[in-house]
N, C-alpha and C positions, 0 to 999 in steps of 0.2 A: 430291631424294633422290640418295644417292651409291651407287655400286657399284664393284666391282673386278672386272676381267676377266683371267684367267690366260692370258697369250699368249706365255709365254717358252720353252715346249717346243720341243726340236729336231725333233720329228716323226719319230723314227726309224722307226716302223711304217708310215709313209707313204713312205718312200724307194723309188725315186728321185725322187718328186714334190717332195720338200722339200729336195732338194739345193741349190737356189738361191733358195728362198723359205720363209718361216716358215709353219708349219701353219696359223695363223689367216687367211693369205691364199690358201688353196686355194679355187678358185672353185665356187660353187654357182649355176648358171644366170645367169651374167653378173656376179655380185658375190662378194666374198670372204665366207667363212663369218663373219668377224668383222663385216662389215657387217650380216649378218642378226641377229647377236647384239646389236649396239647399237641397231638397229632396234626390236628386241623390248623392250630396256630403256627406250628413249625412249618407246614406247607407253604404259608404265605409270609415267611420270613421272620416270625416272632420267636427269637431263640433266647429272650431274656425276660422271664416270667415270674412274677410274684404270686404266691398262693397263701390266702389266709386260712387259719386252723382254729378249731375249737372242739368239735366232737371227735373223740378218739384220734388225736392228731398223729400219734405214732403209726397208725395204720397207713397213712398217706406218706409220711417222711420215710417209713421203713421201705415202702414199696418203690418209690420214686428217687430216694436220695437227694442229692444237690445237683446231680447232672443226669439227665435221662434223655436218650435219643438226641444227644448233642444239644440239649437245651438247658441253660443254666437257670436253676429253680431256686428262688429265695423264699422262705417261709416267714410268715407273720402270725405268731401265736397270739391269739386274743384270750385274756383271762376272763373278760366278760365281753359279750357281743356288743359291737358297736354299730351294726346296722351296715347296709351295703355301701353307702357313701362314707360312713365313719371308718369303715375298714380300709378303704383306699386312701382316705386323708391320712391315716397312721403311717402310710408309706409315701407320703408326699415327695420326699427327697428322691425317691426311686425314679420319679418321672420328670423328664426335662423337655419332652417333645410330645407330639401327638401320640395317644396311647389308646389301647383297647381294653374294655373290661367284659369278661364273659362269665356267666353263671356256671357253677359247677354241676348243675343237674340238667344242662340242655344238651341233647343229642342232636347234632347237626353237622351238615357238610357245606355250610355257607361259604361263598366266595368273599373272603375278607378283603381282597384287593378292590373289588368293586365297591364295598362299603367305604373304604377309605377315600377312594376317588370321589364318591358322592359327597362325603363330609368335607373334602378340601374345595371342591367345586362350589359347594354352598358357603364356604367360609363360616362354617358353624362352630359354635362353642361346644355344643354337645349334639351327637347324632344317636337317635334310638333306632334299633333295628326292630322292625314290626313284621308280623306274619299275619296273613289273612287265614282264618280258620272258622269252622262253623260252630263248635262248642266253646263258648266263651266265658263260662261263669267262673272258672278256676283262675283267670288272668285279669290283669288290668287292661282297660281299653285305653287307646291312644287315638285322640282325633287330630287329624292333619288336614291342611288345605291341599289343593291340587299341585302346589309347588313342594309339597313336603313339609312345610313349616308347621310345627306343632301348635295347636290352639288350646287344647284341654286334655286332662287326664281323668279317668274314672277307674280308681283302684278297687279291685274285687267287686264289680258292679253287681246290683240287683237286676232282676228281669226288667224292671221299669226303666233302668239306665241304659239299656242295650239300643244303640242306634248306629253302631260301627262294628265291623268284624275284624279290625286290626289290633293285635295284641302285642304287648311288650314281651320280647323274647328274653331280656335280661342280657342282651348284647348292646354295648354302647362304644362310642368313640368320643373322646374328650380332648380338649387342650388343656394344659396345666393351669390356665387361668381358672379352671373350675374350682380349685382348691380355695379361692378367695370366698367362695360361698359355703364352704363346709367348716363347722366348728371343730376345734380340737377336743379329742378325748370325750365325745359325746355320741350317744346313739343317733344316727342320722341316716335316713333311708333315701334312696335315688328317687323313687316314685312318689312317696308320701310327703318328703320335705324339699329335696333339692330341686326337682323339676318345677313344682309349683313356685318355688322362690325365683327360679330363673325366668319363669313366664311373667311373674310379677315385676321383675326388673327389665322386662322387654329384651331379654337375651335371645340369641339366635339358637333355637333348638329345632332340629329337623328330624323328621321320621323317614327311615329308609325301608321300603317294603321289599323283603327278600323273597325270591322264587324257590330257593332251595328247600331242602328238607329241615325241619325243626319240630322237636317235641320236648316237653318238660317232663322228665322221668320222675318227678317229685311226688307221685302217688302210685298206688299199685296198678291201677288201669293204664296209666300212660307209660309205667315201666314196661308192662306186657306189650303194649302196642309198639314201643321203641324196640324191643327185642325182635318181635315178629316182623316189623317193617325192615329191620336190618336183614333178617332171613331172606325177605322178598326182594332185597337189593333196592328198596326205596331210599335208603340212605347210604352214601358211599363211606364205608369205613375200612380200615385196615383189617385184613383177616389173617389168621395164622396159617392157613393152608387153602388151597383152591377148591373149587366147586366141581362136584362130579355127580351127574344124574340128579341135579336139582338140589344136592345136599352138601355140606360141608363136613367131611369125615377124615380125621386124622389118620394117618398111616400106622400111628402107634396105638390105635384102639384095637382090642381083641374081641371080634364079633363071631359068634357061632354061625355056621353055615345055614342052620335052620332058622335063624332069626330074620324077621321081614322089617325092612325100613323103607318108609314112604316119605319123600321129601316134600317140601323143604324141611330140613332138620340140621342140627349141628351137633356133632359128637367129637369131643376134644381127646387130648392125649391120655393114654393109661386108663381108658374106659374098658370095662369088661361087661360084655352082653351075652347072656346065657342062651340056652336052647329054647326055641320056640317063642322068643321074646317078639312082641310087636312094638315097633316105634312108628307111630303114626305122625302126620304132618304137624309142623310147628312144635317139635320137641327139641330142647336144648339141654344137652347133657355135658357137664363140665368135667374138668380133669379128676382122675382117680375115683371115678363113680362105678360101682358095681351094681348091676342089674341081674338079678337071678332069673332062672328059668320060668317061662310062661308069664312073665310080667307084661302088662300092656301100658304103654306111655303115649299119651296124646296131648298136645298143646300145653305142655308142662315144661317148666324151667327147673332143672336140677343143678344146685351149686356143687362146688368142689367137694370131693371126699365122702359124698353121700352113698348110702347102701339101700337098695330097693330089693324087698324080700320076694320069694317065689310067689307067683300067682297075684301079686299086687297089681291093682288097676288105678292109674293116676290119670286124671283129666283136668285140664285148666287149673293146674296146681303149681305152687312154687315151693320146692324143698330147699331150705337153707344149708349153709356149710355144715358138713358132717351129719346131715340128717339121717335118721333111721326109720325106715318104713317097714313094719312087721310083714311077715308072710300073710298072704290072702286078703290083705286090707283093700277096701275101695275107697278112694278119695276123689271128690269133685269139688272144684272152686275152693281150694284150701290153701293155707299157708302153714308149712311145717318147719319149725326151727328146732335145732338140737338143744 
């Protein structure tokens, strides 16, 4: 089966984290979010996948190549952004049967088999996967009837527009007929352009309300939420090693016996943790990180190759790749990039 992953976004809401890497390469417990998306697709038989590229494309192609985890990956490089629907239209010849489109910034463990069965049962042209959430202002609202048939869309609503709590997750199922409604070589968006056009033409669009985990890691708060939810086991993702005493700690990490670790936390390969270091809950320490003596880390995400100086105290902070934190510094609610 075939799928399309939308991975061309510049990730402006995640800056400065995306200054040097594309949004789909943002790490979630040791692996890029795109890895978790591909892994989910593979679980349900999608082994032929197209990924569109724009922002730092070499970062994605260099990591995944053309075959990853027995998935055949085709890349579609965009010299100018074509929008969500326009990007898929560019690869129209790739799709000859029912296919799935997934956003490259959605962390989820959705059962795609259930979505496909719903789509086929409804004989839909398009199925939009919806999620019931409380905070709604960052997302488009989709209004559907009791049978799931879509009636109306409100993209990026104002408070006065709120009357439903089902949001568009950026996961879709389509029939190839959809390409008849998308123009060639033109910026065209699913929510803003295509879906209103389909409604106007009285085509069968349905909304499927998912029960599984989903969050859009497209901004800093949601990124942190996704990471910490993964630590709590709220989303089922592939982990590089098992859980012990509430934490995921690599056997290749070197941890001084005087250090104190309180879970849940994640400590990856080749991490060095010095004397009297305190690692408090919701700390995520990536590969090749060095944390010197007497440092205190809590609710902080540290990316690969970073160095935390002696006596530094980090709380609710993100340290980017190869970040350098001086001795004795205290940081709260910060983002540090090299």
